[in-house]
C-alpha positions as semicolon CSV with decimal commas, in nm:
position;residue;x (nm);y (nm);z (nm)
1;M;1,934;-0,555;-2,972
2;S;1,854;-0,870;-3,166
3;E;1,530;-0,921;-3,355
4;S;1,401;-1,167;-3,095
5;Q;1,479;-0,924;-2,814
6;Q;1,303;-0,642;-3,000
7;K;1,004;-0,871;-3,054
8;C;0,989;-0,945;-2,680
9;L;0,996;-0,574;-2,599
10;D;0,730;-0,500;-2,862
11;D;0,509;-0,785;-2,739
12;F;0,552;-0,668;-2,379
13;K;0,448;-0,313;-2,470
14;A;0,153;-0,448;-2,669
15;W;0,045;-0,653;-2,366
16;I;0,065;-0,341;-2,146
17;V;-0,155;-0,145;-2,386
18;A;-0,403;-0,431;-2,439
19;K;-0,443;-0,495;-2,066
20;N;-0,431;-0,123;-1,978
21;V;-0,175;-0,209;-1,710
22;T;-0,021;0,136;-1,679
23;E;-0,042;0,480;-1,832
24;N;0,243;0,624;-1,627
25;P;0,430;0,880;-1,840
26;W;0,759;0,767;-1,684
27;H;0,714;0,420;-1,830
28;K;0,901;0,441;-2,158
29;D;1,089;0,185;-2,367
30;Y;1,406;0,209;-2,156
31;F;1,197;0,135;-1,843
32;F;1,027;-0,168;-2,001
33;L;1,359;-0,287;-2,140
34;K;1,491;-0,324;-1,784
35;F;1,226;-0,587;-1,716
36;C;1,305;-0,768;-2,041
37;R;1,675;-0,778;-1,963
38;A;1,616;-0,889;-1,604
39;R;1,421;-1,190;-1,730
40;K;1,643;-1,260;-2,032
41;F;1,368;-1,164;-2,277
42;D;1,137;-1,447;-2,168
43;L;0,801;-1,275;-2,221
44;K;0,612;-1,490;-1,970
45;K;0,868;-1,413;-1,699
46;V;0,880;-1,045;-1,798
47;I;0,503;-1,013;-1,758
48;E;0,511;-1,197;-1,425
49;M;0,785;-0,969;-1,293
50;F;0,605;-0,655;-1,411
51;N;0,278;-0,771;-1,253
52;N;0,462;-0,828;-0,925
53;Y;0,616;-0,481;-0,952
54;M;0,280;-0,314;-1,015
55;N;0,111;-0,513;-0,735
56;Y;0,384;-0,410;-0,491
57;R;0,339;-0,043;-0,585
58;T;-0,038;-0,072;-0,539
59;E;-0,026;-0,266;-0,211
60;N;0,216;-0,015;-0,059
61;D;0,050;0,292;-0,212
62;L;0,385;0,406;-0,349
63;D;0,234;0,651;-0,594
64;N;0,093;0,853;-0,305
65;I;0,373;0,843;-0,048
66;I;0,476;1,204;-0,082
67;T;0,230;1,472;-0,171
68;V;0,261;1,846;-0,155
69;S;0,005;1,860;0,124
70;S;0,197;1,605;0,336
71;I;0,516;1,812;0,307
72;Y;0,319;2,127;0,391
73;N;0,174;1,954;0,701
74;L;0,524;1,854;0,815
75;I;0,637;2,214;0,784
76;L;0,336;2,330;0,985
77;I;0,424;2,100;1,275
78;G;0,774;2,239;1,284
79;L;0,985;1,993;1,087
80;R;1,259;2,183;0,909
81;F;1,433;2,070;0,595
82;P;1,801;2,164;0,595
83;A;1,920;2,381;0,311
84;K;2,211;2,258;0,104
85;G;2,502;2,488;0,086
């Protein structure tokens, strides 16, 4: 990675921390780098894309789609999950 690309990634991560955008433990450098690459390391576009991504997740409640209790409720009503084998 070039110095300018590393600077974009570092600035992006600094923006995330400063704005407290996410604290998701799955969001690591490799995850943030995908956004940088997708927007050719243009920090303004990277931030816009990441904001759109986070808004989509929030609007569609993606972090709460599957919970243990929802799976348990499906089992109670008789839905069976096929075993692999």
